[in-house]
N, CA, C and O of each residue as an XYZ file, in Angstrom:
252
protein
N     101.384    126.842     98.082
C      99.949    126.802     98.323
C      99.526    128.104     98.991
O     100.180    128.586     99.917
N      98.441    128.655     98.514
C      97.893    129.878     99.089
C      97.305    129.583    100.459
O      96.926    128.445    100.735
N      97.225    130.586    101.316
C      96.658    130.418    102.637
C      95.152    130.601    102.686
O      94.555    130.525    103.760
N      94.518    130.846    101.524
C      93.071    131.045    101.524
C      92.385    129.712    101.785
O      92.778    128.697    101.209
N      91.358    129.692    102.651
C      90.731    128.429    103.046
C      90.238    127.570    101.880
O      90.471    126.362    101.873
N      89.572    128.158    100.912
C      89.063    127.347     99.809
C      90.188    126.806     98.930
O      90.045    125.743     98.328
N      91.305    127.531     98.853
C      92.466    127.028     98.111
C      93.080    125.824     98.818
O      93.508    124.864     98.176
N      93.119    125.886    100.146
C      93.642    124.756    100.922
C      92.734    123.545    100.745
O      93.223    122.426    100.594
N      91.426    123.750    100.761
C      90.497    122.637    100.542
C      90.674    122.049     99.148
O      90.683    120.829     98.987
N      90.812    122.892     98.157
C      91.000    122.411     96.783
C      92.260    121.551     96.682
O      92.254    120.502     96.039
N      93.326    121.999     97.316
C      94.582    121.245     97.287
C      94.491    119.946     98.080
O      95.281    119.026     97.865
N      93.524    119.870     99.000
C      93.383    118.686     99.858
C      92.370    117.675     99.333
O      92.177    116.625     99.946
N      91.718    117.971     98.208
C      90.745    117.022     97.651
C      91.404    115.681     97.384
O      92.530    115.610     96.894
N      90.685    114.629     97.714
C      91.139    113.243     97.558
C      92.314    112.899     98.476
O      93.001    111.902     98.257
N      92.544    113.713     99.491
C      93.584    113.458    100.491
C      92.923    113.218    101.844
O      91.781    113.621    102.067
N      93.646    112.561    102.742
C      93.133    112.364    104.096
C      93.280    113.654    104.889
O      94.330    114.296    104.861
N      92.217    114.027    105.598
C      92.215    115.220    106.439
C      91.656    114.858    107.815
O      90.955    113.859    107.977
N      91.982    115.688    108.791
C      91.397    115.591    110.125
C      90.596    116.864    110.351
O      91.108    117.971    110.185
N      89.341    116.697    110.729
C      88.426    117.825    110.922
C      88.016    117.866    112.390
O      87.586    116.853    112.942
N      88.146    119.028    113.027
C      87.706    119.193    114.399
C      86.487    120.110    114.421
O      86.463    121.142    113.750
N      85.472    119.723    115.202
C      84.224    120.469    115.281
C      84.116    121.236    116.592
O      84.873    120.988    117.531
N      83.167    122.174    116.648
C      82.955    123.007    117.834
C      82.740    122.187    119.095
O      83.218    122.567    120.164
N      82.034    121.073    118.994
C      81.742    120.232    120.157
C      82.918    119.386    120.605
O      82.799    118.644    121.579
N      84.061    119.477    119.915
C      85.237    118.720    120.287
C      85.413    117.421    119.509
O      86.450    116.768    119.623
N      84.409    117.039    118.718
C      84.526    115.814    117.939
C      85.572    115.980    116.850
O      85.785    117.080    116.340
N      86.229    114.868    116.497
C      87.177    114.866    115.392
C      86.807    113.760    114.427
O      86.382    112.677    114.830
N      86.976    114.049    113.147
C      86.733    113.074    112.084
C      87.967    113.015    111.212
O      88.579    114.039    110.907
N      88.326    111.812    110.814
C      89.395    111.618    109.837
C      88.800    110.908    108.640
O      88.030    109.960    108.794
N      89.146    111.354    107.467
C      88.641    110.722    106.259
C      89.211    111.387    105.023
O      90.011    112.319    105.104
N      88.780    110.884    103.876
C      89.208    111.423    102.593
C      88.249    112.545    102.210
O      87.040    112.332    102.133
N      88.783    113.734    101.971
C      87.967    114.878    101.550
C      87.578    114.682    100.090
O      88.430    114.738     99.203
N      86.293    114.453     99.840
C      85.842    114.223     98.465
C      85.020    115.372     97.907
O      84.707    115.380     96.717
N      84.662    116.345     98.741
C      83.905    117.482     98.237
C      83.762    118.571     99.277
O      83.921    118.336    100.474
N      83.458    119.775     98.796
C      83.212    120.936     99.653
C      82.477    121.977     98.830
O      82.384    121.861     97.608
N      81.951    123.003     99.506
C      81.325    124.107     98.783
C      81.793    125.432     99.364
O      82.646    125.448    100.252
N      81.252    126.542     98.879
C      81.696    127.872     99.287
C      81.393    128.172    100.758
O      81.955    129.111    101.322
N      80.508    127.381    101.390
C      80.177    127.552    102.809
C      81.059    126.666    103.688
O      80.882    126.612    104.905
N      82.005    125.978    103.060
C      82.916    125.046    103.710
C      82.196    123.834    104.298
O      82.686    123.206    105.236
N      81.017    123.510    103.733
C      80.405    122.224    104.039
C      81.310    121.175    103.409
O      81.754    121.344    102.274
N      81.589    120.092    104.130
C      82.542    119.095    103.669
C      81.891    117.740    103.473
O      80.925    117.401    104.158
N      82.417    116.973    102.544
C      82.043    115.574    102.364
C      83.301    114.753    102.588
O      84.300    114.914    101.886
N      83.238    113.862    103.588
C      84.352    112.972    103.897
C      83.937    111.540    103.618
O      82.813    111.146    103.929
N      84.828    110.761    103.038
C      84.598    109.342    102.783
C      85.493    108.535    103.718
O      86.559    108.986    104.137
N      85.026    107.329    104.029
C      85.807    106.374    104.823
C      86.165    106.912    106.202
O      87.296    106.744    106.659
N      85.208    107.559    106.870
C      85.433    107.990    108.251
C      85.158    106.808    109.178
O      84.621    105.788    108.746
N      85.521    106.945    110.440
C      85.251    105.885    111.412
C      83.757    105.693    111.633
O      83.306    104.589    111.937
N      82.994    106.767    111.481
C      81.563    106.723    111.766
C      80.754    106.053    110.650
O      79.894    105.217    110.929
N      81.017    106.406    109.417
C      80.215    105.990    108.264
C      81.112    105.887    107.036
O      82.292    106.233    107.074
N      80.522    105.403    105.950
C      81.241    105.423    104.678
C      81.330    106.847    104.134
O      82.348    107.237    103.562
N      80.243    107.629    104.316
C      80.213    109.025    103.866
C      79.686    109.897    104.992
O      78.658    109.590    105.595
N      80.387    110.979    105.272
C      79.971    111.917    106.316
C      79.929    113.311    105.704
O      80.871    113.737    105.035
N      78.821    114.017    105.941
C      78.691    115.402    105.490
C      78.736    116.286    106.728
O      77.976    116.087    107.675
N      79.630    117.258    106.712
C      79.823    118.137    107.860
C      79.463    119.557    107.450
O      79.978    120.085    106.465
N      78.580    120.156    108.214
C      78.158    121.532    107.935
C      79.275    122.496    108.316
O      79.861    122.384    109.392
N      79.562    123.428    107.439
C      80.666    124.373    107.635
C      80.547    125.208    108.910
O      81.564    125.626    109.463
N      79.324    125.460    109.387
C      79.119    126.251    110.612
C      79.746    125.590    111.833
O      80.046    126.273    112.812
N      79.949    124.270    111.795
C      80.449    123.534    112.943
C      81.963    123.353    112.967
O      82.501    122.818    113.936
N      82.651    123.788    111.928
C      84.086    123.551    111.803
C      84.906    124.475    112.714
O      84.616    125.663    112.856
N      85.924    123.890    113.316
C      86.923    124.669    114.045
C      88.236    124.628    113.268
O      88.884    125.658    113.077
N      88.631    123.415    112.815
C      89.870    123.314    112.053
C      89.831    122.131    111.090
O      89.113    121.152    111.295
N      90.629    122.261    110.037
C      90.818    121.202    109.048
C      92.313    121.078    108.850
O      92.976    122.037    108.455
N      92.844    119.895    109.123
C      94.283    119.665    108.948
C      94.510    118.704    107.803
O      94.146    117.531    107.885
N      95.119    119.207    106.724
C      95.404    118.327    105.577
C      96.581    117.402    105.883
O      96.965    116.592    105.038
């Protein structure tokens, strides 16, 4: 797997990921979509059925 961020996201589609945000919040869910700005769509998170996370707020994504 390449170390480029969008390649890692592509390889992680339909897999469970943990996302950490600038404010310290963490979300776990199935990565179902993303775009070139690293905006993410997670399904089945603790908060909601679908969560959209703006790429500006991301600190880390662990596949």
